[in-house]
C-alpha positions as a printed Julia matrix, in Angstrom:
135×3 Matrix{Float64}:
 -80.66  106.81  94.9
 -78.35  109.45  93.39
 -77.06  112.1   95.77
 -78.28  115.62  95.05
 -80.79  116.79  92.44
 -78.59  115.92  89.49
 -79.85  112.56  88.3
 -80.68  111.4   84.87
 -79.65  109.12  82.11
 -75.98  108.99  83.03
 -76.73  108.19  86.67
 -77.22  104.55  85.72
 -73.68  104.36  84.31
 -72.01  105.68  87.44
 -73.01  103.22  90.14
 -71.2   102.94  93.48
 -67.71  102.85  91.92
 -67.83  106.41  90.57
 -64.78  108.49  91.34
 -64.93  110.48  94.55
 -64.01  113.74  92.8
 -67.01  113.6   90.47
 -69.3   112.92  93.41
 -67.74  115.8   95.33
 -68.13  118.13  92.33
 -71.81  117.21  91.96
 -72.43  117.81  95.67
 -70.6   121.15  95.54
 -72.55  122.22  92.47
 -75.86  121.14  94.03
 -74.96  123.35  97.01
 -74.59  126.33  94.66
 -70.78  126.45  94.54
 -68.93  126.78  91.2
 -66.98  123.72  90.05
 -64.21  123.19  87.5
 -63.54  119.85  85.8
 -61.82  118.42  82.72
 -63.91  118.53  79.59
 -64.09  119.54  75.95
 -66.35  121.72  73.83
 -65.74  120.87  70.18
 -67.32  122.34  67.09
 -67.38  125.3   64.73
 -68.36  128.08  67.13
 -66.26  130.8   68.82
 -66.63  129.18  72.25
 -65.31  125.81  70.97
 -61.69  124.63  70.89
 -60.05  121.73  69.03
 -58.63  120.29  72.27
 -59.75  119.36  75.76
 -59.48  121.8   78.61
 -61.7   122.63  81.55
 -65.36  123.37  82.02
 -66.36  125.93  84.64
 -69.91  125.4   85.89
 -72.06  127.43  88.24
 -75.84  127.51  88.43
 -77.14  128.86  85.11
 -73.66  129.24  83.55
 -71.13  127.08  81.75
 -67.73  128.28  80.5
 -64.88  126.5   78.72
 -61.18  127.2   78.96
 -58.19  125.64  77.28
 -55.21  124.27  79.12
 -52.98  124.34  76.09
 -49.91  126.58  76.16
 -50.57  129.81  74.28
 -54.35  129.33  74.27
 -56.66  131.98  75.73
 -56.75  131.54  79.5
 -60.02  133.41  79.99
 -63.0   131.02  80.16
 -65.41  131.45  77.26
 -69.15  131.32  78.05
 -71.33  128.77  76.29
 -74.68  130.16  75.14
 -76.83  127.63  77.0
 -80.02  129.2   75.66
 -78.86  128.55  72.06
 -77.68  124.97  72.58
 -80.24  122.27  71.84
 -79.42  118.88  73.36
 -79.81  116.2   70.69
 -78.2   113.05  72.08
 -76.16  111.76  75.01
 -73.81  108.91  74.17
 -70.49  107.19  74.79
 -67.42  108.31  72.88
 -67.31  106.98  69.31
 -64.12  105.95  67.56
 -64.9   108.64  64.95
 -64.98  111.4   67.61
 -62.03  113.8   67.9
 -59.12  112.48  69.96
 -59.59  115.37  72.39
 -62.43  113.32  73.92
 -61.07  110.84  76.45
 -62.19  107.23  76.03
 -64.13  107.07  79.31
 -65.94  110.4   78.8
 -69.55  110.72  77.73
 -70.64  113.08  74.97
 -73.58  115.45  74.73
 -74.3   116.17  71.08
 -75.88  119.59  70.7
 -77.0   121.95  67.95
 -76.26  125.64  67.88
 -78.28  126.72  64.89
 -77.02  124.46  62.11
 -73.66  123.75  63.77
 -73.0   120.54  65.7
 -71.32  121.07  69.08
 -69.95  118.24  71.21
 -69.62  118.73  74.96
 -67.7   115.91  76.62
 -66.65  115.13  80.18
 -66.47  112.27  82.66
 -69.93  110.77  83.26
 -70.45  112.33  86.68
 -69.38  115.75  85.46
 -71.51  115.48  82.34
 -74.55  115.18  84.63
 -73.87  118.78  85.68
 -73.61  119.86  82.04
 -76.84  118.06  81.13
 -78.71  119.78  83.93
 -77.49  123.15  82.67
 -78.38  122.33  79.06
 -81.85  121.26  80.08
 -82.31  124.48  82.06
 -82.93  122.68  85.34
 -79.85  124.02  87.16
């Protein structure tokens, strides 16, 4: 059984060999503590960036920040209430290079715009819970 309340589709991909830091982040988040992990929010919206950075998650909130030199350091909030989860999938060869090969991708819609949220599988479980409004 998965530890904590954050289960779901990606839980089957993790198995016992999942990295300790993703497990620790999920446990911390489940306990109500904010967590920060590598991820990307790509698309044509003000909260998106064309490169990977970090996602800052706390119950009910998700922010993105860039780690690129000269990029805004202040985390930008994602409008969770506007994002509609469409599909969860593995990285495709046609995806932007900012998405690491082992990451999973949540395809979302913000109005008519497509937004990709990507992170390691264990971290994406946190994102999916927030997008579904369960966390």
